[in-house]
C-alpha positions as a Markdown table, in Angstrom:
| # | Residue | x | y | z |
|---|---|---|---|---|
| 1 | Unk | -6.1 | -63.8 | 38.6 |
| 2 | Unk | -4.7 | -62.1 | 35.0 |
| 3 | Unk | -2.3 | -59.9 | 36.6 |
| 4 | Unk | -0.5 | -63.2 | 37.7 |
| 5 | Unk | 0.5 | -64.0 | 34.1 |
| 6 | Unk | 2.9 | -60.9 | 34.1 |
| 7 | Unk | 4.4 | -61.4 | 37.0 |
| 8 | Unk | 8.0 | -62.3 | 36.8 |
| 9 | Unk | 8.6 | -64.2 | 39.7 |
| 10 | Unk | 5.8 | -66.8 | 38.6 |
| 11 | Unk | 6.6 | -66.8 | 35.1 |
| 12 | Unk | 10.2 | -66.9 | 34.5 |
| 13 | Unk | 10.1 | -69.1 | 31.8 |
| 14 | Unk | 8.4 | -66.5 | 29.7 |
| 15 | Unk | 10.8 | -65.0 | 28.0 |
| 16 | Unk | 13.3 | -66.3 | 25.0 |
| 17 | Unk | 16.1 | -66.6 | 27.1 |
| 18 | Unk | 14.6 | -69.2 | 29.2 |
| 19 | Unk | 12.6 | -70.7 | 26.2 |
| 20 | Unk | 15.8 | -71.5 | 24.6 |
| 21 | Unk | 17.1 | -73.0 | 28.0 |
| 22 | Unk | 20.0 | -70.5 | 27.8 |
| 23 | Unk | 19.8 | -70.7 | 31.4 |
| 24 | Unk | 21.1 | -74.4 | 31.7 |
| 25 | Unk | 25.0 | -74.7 | 32.5 |
| 26 | Unk | 25.6 | -76.8 | 29.7 |
| 27 | Unk | 25.2 | -74.1 | 27.1 |
| 28 | Unk | 28.4 | -72.5 | 26.3 |
| 29 | Unk | 28.8 | -68.9 | 25.7 |
| 30 | Unk | 28.8 | -69.4 | 22.3 |
| 31 | Unk | 25.8 | -70.8 | 22.5 |
| 32 | Unk | 24.3 | -68.2 | 24.4 |
| 33 | Unk | 26.0 | -65.8 | 22.3 |
| 34 | Unk | 24.8 | -67.1 | 19.0 |
| 35 | Unk | 21.1 | -67.2 | 20.3 |
| 36 | Unk | 20.9 | -63.6 | 21.3 |
| 37 | Unk | 22.5 | -62.4 | 18.2 |
| 38 | Unk | 20.1 | -64.6 | 16.0 |
| 39 | Unk | 17.1 | -63.3 | 18.2 |
| 40 | Unk | 18.1 | -59.8 | 18.0 |
| 41 | Unk | 18.8 | -60.3 | 14.0 |
| 42 | Unk | 15.4 | -61.6 | 13.5 |
| 43 | Unk | 13.6 | -59.1 | 15.7 |
| 44 | Unk | 15.4 | -56.1 | 14.3 |
| 45 | Unk | 14.9 | -57.5 | 10.5 |
| 46 | Unk | 11.5 | -58.7 | 11.4 |
| 47 | Unk | 12.2 | -62.2 | 10.1 |
| 48 | Unk | 9.7 | -64.6 | 11.4 |
| 49 | Unk | 10.6 | -68.8 | 11.6 |
| 50 | Unk | 7.4 | -70.2 | 12.7 |
| 51 | Unk | 7.8 | -73.9 | 13.9 |
| 52 | Unk | 11.1 | -74.3 | 12.4 |
| 53 | Unk | 13.7 | -72.3 | 14.1 |
| 54 | Unk | 17.6 | -73.3 | 14.3 |
| 55 | Unk | 18.3 | -75.5 | 16.7 |
| 56 | Unk | 22.4 | -76.1 | 17.3 |
| 57 | Unk | 25.3 | -73.6 | 16.7 |
| 58 | Unk | 25.7 | -74.6 | 13.1 |
| 59 | Unk | 22.2 | -73.7 | 12.1 |
| 60 | Unk | 22.2 | -70.7 | 13.9 |
| 61 | Unk | 25.5 | -69.5 | 12.0 |
| 62 | Unk | 24.0 | -70.3 | 8.9 |
| 63 | Unk | 20.7 | -68.9 | 9.1 |
| 64 | Unk | 22.1 | -65.6 | 10.2 |
| 65 | Unk | 24.7 | -66.0 | 7.1 |
| 66 | Unk | 21.5 | -65.9 | 5.2 |
| 67 | Unk | 19.8 | -63.2 | 6.9 |
| 68 | Unk | 22.6 | -60.8 | 6.7 |
| 69 | Unk | 23.2 | -61.8 | 3.2 |
| 70 | Unk | 19.2 | -61.0 | 2.5 |
| 71 | Unk | 19.7 | -57.7 | 4.5 |
| 72 | Unk | 22.9 | -57.0 | 1.8 |
| 73 | Unk | 20.7 | -57.7 | -1.2 |
| 74 | Unk | 17.3 | -55.8 | 0.1 |
| 75 | Unk | 19.2 | -52.6 | 0.7 |
| 76 | Unk | 21.3 | -52.8 | -2.5 |
| 77 | Unk | 17.9 | -53.0 | -4.4 |
| 78 | Unk | 16.2 | -50.4 | -2.7 |
| 79 | Unk | 19.4 | -48.3 | -3.4 |
| 80 | Unk | 19.3 | -49.0 | -6.9 |
| 81 | Unk | 15.6 | -48.3 | -7.3 |
| 82 | Unk | 16.2 | -44.7 | -5.7 |
| 83 | Unk | 19.2 | -44.4 | -7.9 |
| 84 | Unk | 17.2 | -45.2 | -10.9 |
| 85 | Unk | 14.5 | -43.3 | -10.2 |
| 86 | Unk | 16.9 | -40.3 | -9.8 |
| 87 | Unk | 18.0 | -40.8 | -13.2 |
| 88 | Unk | 14.8 | -40.5 | -14.7 |
| 89 | Unk | 14.6 | -37.0 | -13.7 |
| 90 | Unk | 17.9 | -35.8 | -14.7 |
| 91 | Unk | 16.8 | -33.6 | -17.5 |
| 92 | Unk | 14.7 | -32.0 | -15.1 |
| 93 | Unk | 17.1 | -31.4 | -12.8 |
| 94 | Unk | 19.7 | -30.0 | -15.1 |
| 95 | Unk | 16.9 | -27.5 | -16.5 |
| 96 | Unk | 16.3 | -26.7 | -12.7 |
| 97 | Unk | 19.8 | -26.2 | -11.8 |
| 98 | Unk | 20.2 | -24.0 | -15.0 |
| 99 | Unk | 17.1 | -21.8 | -14.4 |
| 100 | Unk | 18.9 | -21.5 | -10.9 |
| 101 | Unk | 22.1 | -20.4 | -12.4 |
| 102 | Unk | 20.2 | -17.8 | -14.6 |
| 103 | Unk | 18.4 | -16.5 | -11.9 |
| 104 | Unk | 21.4 | -16.0 | -9.8 |
| 105 | Unk | 22.9 | -14.4 | -12.5 |
| 106 | Unk | 19.6 | -11.5 | -13.1 |
| 107 | Unk | 19.8 | -11.0 | -9.5 |
| 108 | Unk | 23.4 | -10.4 | -9.3 |
| 109 | Unk | 22.9 | -7.7 | -12.0 |
| 110 | Unk | 20.5 | -6.7 | -10.2 |
| 111 | Unk | 17.6 | -6.8 | -13.1 |
| 112 | Unk | 14.3 | -5.6 | -12.4 |
| 113 | Unk | 11.7 | -8.1 | -11.4 |
| 114 | Unk | 9.4 | -8.1 | -14.2 |
| 115 | Unk | 12.1 | -9.0 | -16.5 |
| 116 | Unk | 13.5 | -11.7 | -14.8 |
| 117 | Unk | 9.8 | -13.2 | -14.8 |
| 118 | Unk | 10.1 | -12.7 | -18.4 |
| 119 | Unk | 13.4 | -14.4 | -18.8 |
| 120 | Unk | 11.7 | -17.4 | -16.5 |
| 121 | Unk | 8.9 | -17.7 | -18.7 |
| 122 | Unk | 10.9 | -18.0 | -21.5 |
| 123 | Unk | 12.8 | -20.5 | -20.2 |
| 124 | Unk | 9.8 | -22.5 | -19.1 |
| 125 | Unk | 8.0 | -22.3 | -22.6 |
| 126 | Unk | 11.5 | -23.2 | -24.4 |
| 127 | Unk | 12.1 | -26.4 | -21.9 |
| 128 | Unk | 8.3 | -27.1 | -22.4 |
| 129 | Unk | 8.8 | -27.1 | -26.5 |
| 130 | Unk | 12.0 | -29.4 | -26.0 |
| 131 | Unk | 9.6 | -32.3 | -24.4 |
| 132 | Unk | 7.3 | -32.5 | -27.0 |
| 133 | Unk | 8.3 | -33.5 | -30.6 |
| 134 | Unk | 6.0 | -30.8 | -32.1 |
| 135 | Unk | 6.6 | -32.2 | -35.8 |
| 136 | Unk | 5.7 | -35.7 | -35.2 |
| 137 | Unk | 2.6 | -35.3 | -33.2 |
| 138 | Unk | 1.3 | -32.6 | -36.2 |
| 139 | Unk | 1.8 | -35.0 | -38.8 |
| 140 | Unk | -0.2 | -37.7 | -36.7 |
| 141 | Unk | -3.2 | -35.4 | -36.8 |
| 142 | Unk | -5.0 | -35.2 | -39.8 |
| 143 | Unk | -4.8 | -31.8 | -41.8 |
| 144 | Unk | -7.5 | -29.8 | -40.7 |
| 145 | Unk | -6.7 | -30.4 | -37.0 |
| 146 | Unk | -3.2 | -30.0 | -37.8 |
| 147 | Unk | -3.8 | -26.5 | -39.1 |
| 148 | Unk | -6.1 | -25.6 | -36.4 |
| 149 | Unk | -3.2 | -26.6 | -33.6 |
| 150 | Unk | -0.7 | -24.7 | -35.8 |
| 151 | Unk | -2.9 | -21.5 | -35.7 |
| 152 | Unk | -3.7 | -21.7 | -31.9 |
| 153 | Unk | -0.2 | -22.1 | -31.4 |
| 154 | Unk | 0.6 | -19.1 | -33.2 |
| 155 | Unk | -2.5 | -17.2 | -31.7 |
| 156 | Unk | -0.8 | -18.2 | -28.0 |
| 157 | Unk | 2.8 | -17.5 | -28.9 |
| 158 | Unk | 1.6 | -13.9 | -30.4 |
| 159 | Unk | 0.0 | -13.2 | -27.3 |
| 160 | Unk | 3.2 | -14.0 | -24.9 |
| 161 | Unk | 5.4 | -12.2 | -27.6 |
| 162 | Unk | 3.1 | -8.9 | -27.2 |
| 163 | Unk | 3.2 | -9.5 | -23.3 |
| 164 | Unk | 6.5 | -9.4 | -22.9 |
| 165 | Unk | 7.1 | -6.2 | -25.1 |
| 166 | Unk | 4.4 | -4.8 | -22.9 |
| 167 | Unk | 6.7 | -5.5 | -19.6 |
| 168 | Unk | 9.6 | -4.5 | -21.4 |
| 169 | Unk | 8.6 | -1.0 | -22.0 |
C-alpha cells in the first residue's frame, strides 16, 4: 500500500545518509563528517546541485569553501545595500533629530501646545523650502507662470503668517 513508502523499516535507504553510502564501514569519520556538513550547508543556504554533486572529500571541501565564500559575499552585499539606503535618508534623519531636540526643549520649558505646534510647522516649512531650489525652478518657467507661482507663494505664506499671529495672541 501507499503508506508503506513512508515506513522506515521497509525503506531504510530513503534518507541521504544511506543514499551517500555513509553507513558502509569503508567510510571514515572525516568522510561522514564532511558529507553531513556539506548536506547541512547546502540545505541551510538552499543551494541545490542537481546531477553533479561532490563525490570525494576534496570535492566536498572545495565546494563547501565556495559555498561559505558565496554566503559571506551575499551577506556583505546585503549589508552594503542597507548601509547605502540608510545614507540616502541622512538629511531627513538629521532633521528629525533636530525636530525631536526642539520638541524636547519646548516640553521641558512647558511651552503651550499651540505654540509648540506653530514652532513645528515653522520647521516643517523651513525644511521643505531647503529641499527645493526655488530660484532655479522659477527661472525655468515662463515669466507669466513664474509670476503667478510667486504670487500664490506670497499668499500662502501670508495665510500661514496670519494664522501664527492668531495662535500667539
